[in-house]
N, C-alpha and C positions, 0 to 999 in steps of 0.2 A: 553614634558609633556602636556597631554591633560587636558583641563578644560571644564566644562559643565556649560552653562548658561541657566537658566530657562526662558521660554517665557510664557507670560500670567499668568495663574493660576499655572504654574509649571508642567503642564501635558506634555509639549513638551520640549525636551532638544536639544540644538544646540551645536555641538562640536566646541570648539574654540581652534585653534592650536596656540601654543605659542613658539615653539622651531623648529629650522631647522630640528631636528631629526624627526619631525612629518610629513614631506613631504615624500610621497611614491615614489617609482621608476617610477610608471606610471605617476604621477603628474609631476615629474621632466622631463621625456622624452617628454611628451606631451607639457608641458610648454616651453621647449627648442625649439621644432619644431614650435610652435605657435609664439613665440617671434622672431625667425629667419625669418619666412615668413612675419610677420608684419613689422619688421625692413627693410627687403628687399623692400617691397612695399613703405615704407616711404622714404627711401633713393633714390628710383628710381623716384617717382612721387612727393614727398614732402607731401603726404597725405596718410590717410588710416590706420595708425597704430592702433588707437583705434577702428576703424570700424572692423578690422579683429581680433584684439587681445581680446577685451572685451567679445564678445559672445562666443568665443572658450574657453577662460579661465574660464568662468562661468560653463563650463561642468566639470571642474576638481577642482575648488576652490569655497569656499563660496563667496557670492556676495561682501561682504566688502573687503575681501582679493583680489579678482579678480580685482576689480575696483582700489584699491590702488596699486597693482602690476603694473597694466596698466599705472597709472599716473607716478609712479617712473621710470619705464623702458622707457616710451615714453619721459619723461623729459631728461633722460640720453641720449637717442637716438638723440634728437634734439640738445643737447649741443655738443655731439661729432661730429655730422654731420655739425653743423654750424661752428665749428672750421676748417673744411676742405673746406668749400665753403664761408667763410665770405667775401672774396674779391668780390663775386658776389652780395652781399646784396645791395639793394637800400635803403640807410640810410634814405632818406626823406620819402619814402613810409613806411618804418618800423616805423618811428617816428609818422606818422599820424595814422597808424593802432593802435599802442600802446596807443596813446592819446585817440582815440575813445574808445578803450577797457576799459580804466580806468573809463569812464562814463557808459559803458555797463555792467561791472561786477556787480555793485550793482543793476542795473536794472534787470539783470538775476536772482539775488538772490530774489528779490521781486516777480518776475514772478513765480519762483519755490515755493515760500511760499504761494502765494495767488491763483495761478491758478492750475487747474488739470493738472498734468504732462502728462497724456495720451492725453488729448485734445491738449495740447501745441505741443507734438510730431507729432500728426496728422496734425495740422495746418502747422508746419514747413515742414513736409515731402511733403505735397501737393504744397506748395510754391516752394520748391526745384525742384520738378518734373515739375511744370509748367514753371518756368524760364529756366530750362534745355531744355525743349522742344522748347521754343521760341528761345534760342540760337542756337540749332541744326537746326531749320528751317531757321534762319538767315544765318547760314553758308552754308546750302544747297542752298539757293537762290543765295548767293554770288558765290559759286562754279559753279553753273549752268550758271550764267551770264558771268563769266570768260571763261567758256568753249565755249559758243556760240559767245561771242564777247570779245576777250582779250583786246580790246581797252577800254572797259568799266570797266575793273577790278579796283576795288577801295579797299581801306583799310576798314576792317569791322568796325573799331571804332578807330578814331584817327590815330596816327603815329605808325605803326607796328614796325618800326625799333628801336624805343625807348621803346615801350611798354606803352607809356603814352596815356591816354584816351583823350577824347575831353575836351574842356574848362570846367573848374569847377570840374575836376576830383579829385583835392586835397580835396575838401569838401566831395565828395563821398567816398574817401578813409577813412576819419575820420568816416563817417557813417558806412562803411563796418566794421571798427574796433569795433565800438559800437555794431553792430549786432553780431560779433564774440565773443566779451566779454560777451554779454548777453546770448548767447547760451552755453558758457563755464560753467557759474555758474548755468544755468537752466537745461541744458541737457548734459553737458560735451562734446559738439561737436562744436568746434570753426571753423572747416574746411569749411562747405558748403558756408557761405557768401564769404569767400576768393576765393574759386574755381569759384563761379558764377561770381564774379566781374572780376577776372583776365582773365577768358575766354572771357568775354564780351569786354575787351580792348586788347585782344591778347598779353598779357604779355609774353615775351620770357621765355622759360622753365627754363633757368638758374636763372633769376630774380625771377620767381615764386617759385621755390623750395627753394632757399637760403633765401629769405625774409620771407616766411612762417615759415621756421624752426626757424629763429631768433625770430619771433613773438611767436611761440609756447613755447619757453623757458619762456617767460613772463607769458602767460596765464596758462600753465601747472604748473608753479611755484605757481601761485595764487591758482590753484585748489588743489595742494598738501597742501598748507598752510591752506586752508579752511577745508580740510579733517582732518588735524592734530588738528585743533582747535575745530572741531565739533564732529566727530566720533572717533577721535584719531587714531594713527597708532601704529603698534606693531613691536617689534624687529623681529618677524617672517616674516612679510611682507618685511622688509628691507633685511633680510638675504636671503630670496628666490629671491628677485629682484637681489641681487648681484650674485647669482648662474646663472642668466640668462644673465649676461653681455657678456660672450663670444659669445653667440648666437646673441646678439644685434650687437656686433662689426663685426661678420661674415656677417650678413645681410647688414650692412652699406658698407663694403668693396665690396661685390658683387653688391650692388645697385649702387655704384659710378661707377663701371665698365659698368654696363648695361645702365646707364643714357647716357653715351657718344655714345652708339649705337642707341639710340632712336631718331627719327626725331621729329621736332616740331609738325608735323601733327599727328603722332602716339601718342606723348605725350598728345596732346589735346584730342585725342580720349580716352585715358586712364582716363583723368580727368573727361570726360563726363560719362564714365562707372562708376567711383567712385560715382559721383553725383546720377546717376540713382539707383545704388545699395543702396546708403544711404537712399534715399527717400523710396524705396520699403521695405528695411529692417525695417525702423522705423514704417511704416504702419503695416507690418506683426507682429512685436513684440508687438506693442500696441494692435492690435486686438486680438492676441493670449492671451495676459494677461487679456484683458477684458472678453473674452469668458470663460477662465479658472476660 
């Protein structure tokens, strides 16, 4: 059953879907394909679900429904994936990230309320691209040094065998969690601070993927709760999200298989690609919105 909500003086009408019967076959097929690919990316690299799913879902669903479907399905994805890889989670790292995010979540809400979202996205995107470039340059220099003189080959940062950074990393991990929590409530993007930090300390791919998934359960759960308390959620969103669960599970199964075939170096290259795409995507969407 369709309802119509007036906007402004009542001259513009927005169609609000309230029943699962309202979803068209095109929306269902497109949504299934989008969720499958996003789930595949997430289970393979540990990141990228929202980055892929949200802009594509916006092509077929209204903004409120698209964002909420993304939150519900990505939360489900993280919960299912974490049950499969929980033994790989670094509990201490997870606790420090979560502790920091508890401080960052209200900070992000304040940033969202007081700052221009467009300017905040541009600032974050430029920082992400700059730090990614610095990390790539560092890795290039290290690889060049190792190629010319293997005797001088050194760890990029701390102990690579354990994934632990240099002295004081525990404090930095709390700070990273704070940044991730702030970006969750301000921009809905907790991933970039985690990817930047984990790449800087060469965290093994198993620890990176598993720990971030467990962390996402917490921050995505907070995001969904905030959505429910502010703009509310509808039975339609939950029903559509349930229809996409088979695609989510299929993406997880295939991603778990592909993950075993990806080397540490290829995995790191994929995370850099996600960071670069994230930064460029935020710049493009912000500028496009401003121009329009």
